[in-house]
N, C-alpha and C positions, 0 to 999 in steps of 0.2 A: 854648661849647655843651655841653661835657662836664660842667662844673661845674653849669650850670643844669639839665641833664638829670638829674644825680644828685640835686640838691636837689628837683626836681619829683617824682622817684620816691619819695624819703623822705616828701615831703608827701602823696603818694598813699596810702602805707601808713597814715599817721596819720589822714588824712581818711576812709579806708575804715573805720577803727575808729569814728570819730565818726558817720559815716552809719549804721552798723549799730547805733548806740546801745549799744555795749558788749556786745551779745549774742554768744555764741559762734557761729561759723560752722558750717555743715553739715559741713565737712571736719574741723573741730576736734572736733565732737561725735562724728563717726565714729571718730576716733583714740581718743577716750576710751572709746567703746564697745568697741573692739578691746582696749584695756588691761583693761577690765572682764571680758572673756571669759577672760583669763588670771589673774583674781583680783587685779589691780593697781588702785590708786587713780587717779582722773583727775588728770592733771598738766598738761594743755593747757587754758589759760584765757586769754581776752583781757581785759586791763585796761589802764588808762593806763600803769601802770608796766611791764607786760610788753611792751606794744607799743613803748614807748620803748627798753627794753632790747633788743628784737628789731631795731629800726632801727640801734642802735649796733653790735650784734654783726654784723648783716648787712653794714654798711659796713666794719667791721674785717676780716671774713673775705673780702669781695669785694676789698678793697684788697690783702690778702695774696696772693690768687689772681692779681691783676693783676701785682704785682711778681714773683711766681714765674714767670708766663708770659713776662714780658719777659726773664727770665734762662734760659728754656728748661726750667723745672721745673714748668710748668703742669699736665701730666698727673699727675705724682707728687703734687703738693699737692692737686689736685682729687680724685684717687683716695683720698688720705688723709682729706680732709674728708668724702667720701661713705661711707667705711668706719668713720669714728670713731663715729657714733651707734650702729652695730651693736655695735662693740667695747665701748663704755661700757655699753650695755644688757646685754650678756652678763656683763660684770664685776659690774654691779649685781645681776643675778638670781642669780649664783653667790656673792655676798657677798665678792667680791675687789676691789671698787672702792675706790680710795684716797680718793674723795670721799664726803661724807655724802649721804644721799638727797635732802635738801632743795635743796642747791646743784646737784646733778645734775639734779633735776627742773626747776629754774629755768633751767638752761642748755639743756635740751632744749626748753623752751617758747620761750626766746629764739631758739634756732636755727630752730624751726618758723616763728615770726613774721618772722624776718629773711631767709627764703629769697628773697623778691622782691628785696631789696636785694643779696643775694649774687649772684644771676644777673644782675640789671640792671646793677649796677656793673661787673661783668666785661665785659658786652656793650658798655657805653658806652665804657669806656676801652681795650678791645682790639678795637673795631669788629667785634663778633661778632653778626651778625643773629639766629641761632638763640637765643642767650642773652638778647638784647633782647626777643625774642618770648616766651620763657619767663617773664621778669620781668613782662611785661605781662599774661600769662595769670594768673600767681599773684596779681598785684595785684587783678585782677577777681574771681578765684574765692575767694581766702582769706576775705574778709569776707562772702561770700554766705550769707544765711540767710533764714528765712521771716518775719522781722519786717518789717512795713510801715513806711513813712515818710510823714509828713504835711508840710505846708508849713513847719513849724517847722524842718525840716532842709534847707530849700531852699538856703541859702547854703553849707552843707557839701557838698551834692550838686553844686552848680555849681562849687565849689572843687575837688572831686574830679575832675570832668570836665575842668576847665581844666588841672589839673596832669597828668592822664593824657595829654591831647592834647599838652601841652608836652613830656612825657617822650618820647612816641612820635616827635613831629616832630623834636625836637632830637637824640635818639639816632640815628635813621635819617638825619637831615640831616647830622650830623657824619660818619657812615660814608660817605655819598654824596659830600659835598663835600671830604672828605679825599682821596678817590680823584680827584676833579676837580682838586684843587690840584696833585697830582703831574703831571697832564696839562697844566694851564694855568699851569705855573710861570713866574714873571716876566711874567705877562700882566696888563695893566691891566684887562681885562674881568672878572677874577675878583672884584674888589671889588664891581662892579655886580651880579654874580650873587648874592653874599652879601646885598647890600642888598635885592634882589628877594625872596630867600628870607625875610628878616626881615619885610618888609612883608606877604607872603602868609601868614606864620605868625601875625602879629597879627590879620589879617583873619579867618583860619580860626578862631582861638581865640575871637575876639569873636562871630563869627556862630554858632558851635556853642553857646556859652554862652547867647546870646540865644534861640536856638531851643529849647534845653532848658528855659529859664525859661518860654518861651511854652507849651511842651507841658505843663508842670506847672500853669500857670495855666489851660490849657484844661480840665483835670480839674475845677477849681473852677467854671469856667463851666458845664460840663455839670451839676454838682451844683445850680446855680441854675435851669437850663433844664428839666431832666428832672423828671418828677413826683416827689413826696415819697417814694413807695415805692422808687424807685431811689436817691435821695439818702441815705435812711436804711438801705439794705440793707447787710448785712455784706460782701457781695462788693464793692460799690462803694467801701467804706472800707478795703479791704485793699490790699496791694501788687499783687494781681492786677487789681483794678479800676483802679488808677492806671496799670498797664502797658497795659491795654486802651485807656484814654483817650489815652495817649501814642501808641499804634499808630494810633488813629483820627486824631489830629492830624497825624501824619506822612503818613498815607494821603491826607488832604485836601490837605496841602502838596504831595505828589507830583502829585495831580490838577491843582491850580492851576498848578504849574510846567510840567506837560505842555501844558496849554492855552495858557499864555503863550508857551512855546517854539515851539509850532506856529504861533501867530499871528505871532511874530517871524520865523520862517523863511519863512513864506508871503510876508511883505512883502519879505524879501530876494530871494526868487525872482522876484517881480513886478518 
């Protein structure tokens, strides 16, 4: 579970970059604006090379933090990693840094892009629910921008959703079932519990992916049904129009589900 969850987290970070079409996220742009206020050049940028470097650095630092925590030095190493960027920034601004500006800027960029891997890897391998949640939030927020996506990116979007759900389910599932394994030690029922979890995981992932694909297809269906002035409008063809279509789709799905459940429950009562 832990290995698959870590791989799914790394895939999420990469697919988030693919879905955003390589555009810098709002947070990345905000960091560059802050640097500009101090008269510094923009050093945070998302590209295929920087995202790959961020994934590797995040996995490396997350693994170091996991090993340190196993030996009782987690707080010391975590505090050092948290203070290191500020120390390197101060040394660079005062001209005392032993590193050249270019490698230092690249390291800062890799560290920023690798934050989800650092937090998520520690949470997965040390069964820490808060850091699992932090990794999930960073995976969702870091690539967020105002650039819309069309159906050409549908496979990357579905892959991102699939990997994100896989990360959440496996990371939390390992935390939960590791605790259950200690309680049900030497019990023959534990294997059946894990098999049930695996089956439910596959059903959940498949159903979520199909619903997402249907929601994106519903947007194109609306474009064919609505009058041309809606289909050709700027609002309809941006990310906001697609988000509204997805909201309408799931609202209709909720209504249909409510009607079906009421009829089913009524038959059960009779």
